[in-house]
C-alpha positions in Angstrom: -9.4 23.9 0.1 -7.7 22.9 -2.9 -6.1 19.4 -3.2 -3.0 18.2 -4.9 -4.4 14.6 -5.2 -6.8 12.7 -7.2 -8.6 9.9 -5.8 -9.3 8.4 -9.3 -5.4 8.5 -10.2 -5.2 7.2 -6.4 -7.1 3.8 -7.3 -5.3 3.8 -10.7 -1.9 3.3 -8.1 -3.2 0.7 -5.6 -4.9 -1.2 -9.0 -1.2 -1.2 -10.2 0.6 -2.5 -6.8 -2.1 -4.8 -5.3 -0.9 -8.6 -5.9 2.5 -7.8 -6.2 5.1 -9.3 -4.0 5.3 -6.8 -0.6 8.7 -4.0 -1.6 7.4 -4.1 -5.1 4.2 -3.7 -4.1 5.5 -0.6 -1.7 7.9 0.5 -4.5 5.1 0.5 -7.3 3.2 3.0 -4.9 5.8 5.2 -4.2 7.1 5.2 -7.7 3.9 5.5 -9.3 3.3 9.3 -7.0 6.1 10.3 -7.7 5.4 9.6 -12.0 1.9 11.7 -11.2 3.5 14.1 -8.2 6.7 15.2 -9.2 8.3 16.9 -6.1 5.8 16.3 -3.6 6.8 12.7 -2.5 9.3 11.8 0.2 11.2 8.8 0.4 13.7 9.6 3.0 11.2 8.7 6.0 11.3 5.3 7.8 8.6 3.6 8.7 7.6 4.2 12.2 5.2 3.1 14.9 2.1 4.5 15.3 -0.6 3.8 17.9 -3.8 5.4 17.6 -7.5 5.1 19.2 -6.9 1.7 20.6 -4.9 -0.3 17.3 -0.8 -0.5 16.6 0.9 -0.4 12.8 3.1 1.0 11.9 3.0 4.2 8.7 5.5 5.6 6.2 4.8 8.9 5.6 5.7 10.3 2.0 3.5 13.6 1.6 1.8 15.8 4.0 0.7 19.5 4.0 -1.9 21.5 6.5 -4.6 19.8 4.4 -3.3 16.4 2.8 -1.2 13.5 3.7 -0.3 10.3 1.9 0.8 7.5 4.0 1.4 3.9 3.4 0.3 1.8 6.5 -0.2 -1.4 8.2 0.4 -4.5 10.5 1.9 -7.9 9.9 0.2 -9.5 12.9 -3.4 -7.7 12.8 -4.9 -5.2 15.4 -8.4 -3.4 16.2 -9.6 -0.3 17.7 -11.4 3.0 16.6 -11.2 5.1 13.6 -11.2 8.5 15.6 -13.5 11.1 14.6 -11.9 13.7 12.7 -12.2 17.0 10.6 -11.2 15.6 7.5 -12.3 12.6 5.2 -9.7 9.3 5.4 -9.5 7.4 1.9 -8.0 3.8 2.7 -7.0 1.2 -0.1 -6.1 -1.8 0.4 -2.5 -3.4 -1.5 -2.8 -6.4 0.7 -4.4 -8.3 3.2 -8.2 -7.4 4.7 -10.1 -5.2 7.0 -13.1 -5.3 8.5 -15.2 -2.1 9.4 -18.4 -1.0 10.8 -19.9 2.0 11.4 -22.1 2.9 15.2 -25.3 1.1 15.0 -24.8 -1.6 12.5 -24.5 -4.7 13.4 -22.9 -6.2 10.1 -19.2 -6.0 9.7 -17.7 -4.5 5.9 -14.7 -6.5 4.8 -12.3 -4.3 2.7 -9.9 -6.6 0.1 -6.7 -5.3 -1.9 -8.3 -3.0 -4.6 -11.0 -1.8 -2.5 -11.4 1.1 -1.5 -12.9 2.2 2.6 -13.6 6.0 3.1 -14.2 7.3 6.8 -16.2 10.7 5.8 -15.3 13.8 8.1 -16.9 14.0 11.8 -17.6 10.2 11.4 -16.0 6.9 13.0 -16.3 3.4 13.1 -14.5 0.6 14.2 -12.2 -1.8 12.6 -10.1 -4.9 12.4 -7.2 -6.2 10.7 -7.9 -9.9 11.1 -4.2 -10.8 10.2 -1.9 -9.0 8.5 -2.6 -5.9 6.0 -0.9 -3.3 4.2 -2.7 0.0 2.7 -2.3 3.6 1.0 -4.1 5.9 3.3 -4.7 9.8 1.9 -6.7 12.2 4.3 -7.4 15.9 3.3 -9.2 18.2 5.1 -7.4 20.2 9.1 -5.1 17.8 8.6 -3.1 19.2 12.4 -6.3 18.7 14.2 -6.0 15.0 13.7 -2.7 14.6 15.2 -3.8 14.2 19.1 -5.8 11.0 17.7 -2.9 10.1 16.2 -0.1 10.6 19.0 -1.9 10.7 22.4 -1.8 6.8 23.3 1.7 7.2 22.2 2.4 9.9 25.4 -1.1 8.5 27.9 -0.7 4.9 27.1 2.2 2.6 25.9 5.1 6.2 26.6 6.8 5.4 22.8 8.0 9.5 22.7 10.5 8.3 20.3 7.9 7.2 17.7 5.7 10.1 18.3 8.6 12.8 18.1 10.1 11.1 14.5 6.3 11.6 13.4 5.8 14.6 14.6 9.3 15.8 13.4 9.2 14.5 10.0 5.3 15.5 9.1 6.4 19.1 10.2 9.4 19.2 7.9 7.3 18.0 4.9 4.7 20.6 5.9 7.1 23.4 5.8 8.4 22.8 2.8 4.6 22.6 1.2 4.1 26.3 2.9 7.1 27.6 1.3 5.5 26.2 -2.4 2.2 27.9 -1.2 0.2 24.5 -0.2 -1.7 24.5 2.9 
């Protein structure tokens, strides 16, 4: 699988953005992504609620293909839930706040702070909690369409938020089609 995004570059972007006021932090991330990946990052989509595996947050889709996505994700009020178990690697770089995680069988938590990267390896799952508020840059590589049920079923079967689910799937679909025309799976 050919990947577009580089983990070291994403870390550099987070290091440039962390600690800034929220609007400036988001703008730094998006601007740096646009510079390093010209023509690939979109600003057109608004923030949308996301309910997945018992946790609620809001996300802004910046890039999507069948094998990669990049989003801004977070919550101003805290949340907790199950990470999901995916056929993809998920990387979360903390921009602001903190996130607590633990893997199945662990009895102590890992605390991720601004600048830290949390990695959820494909096929693994963990519990996570944002105790107050947190914002992160999230990147995933793997079979992204197989992640969608985990990210949409709460909206369908729990809170009946079809509007948020439709917007997310519609926006992701538009970017995927654009990327397919460019030859990117």
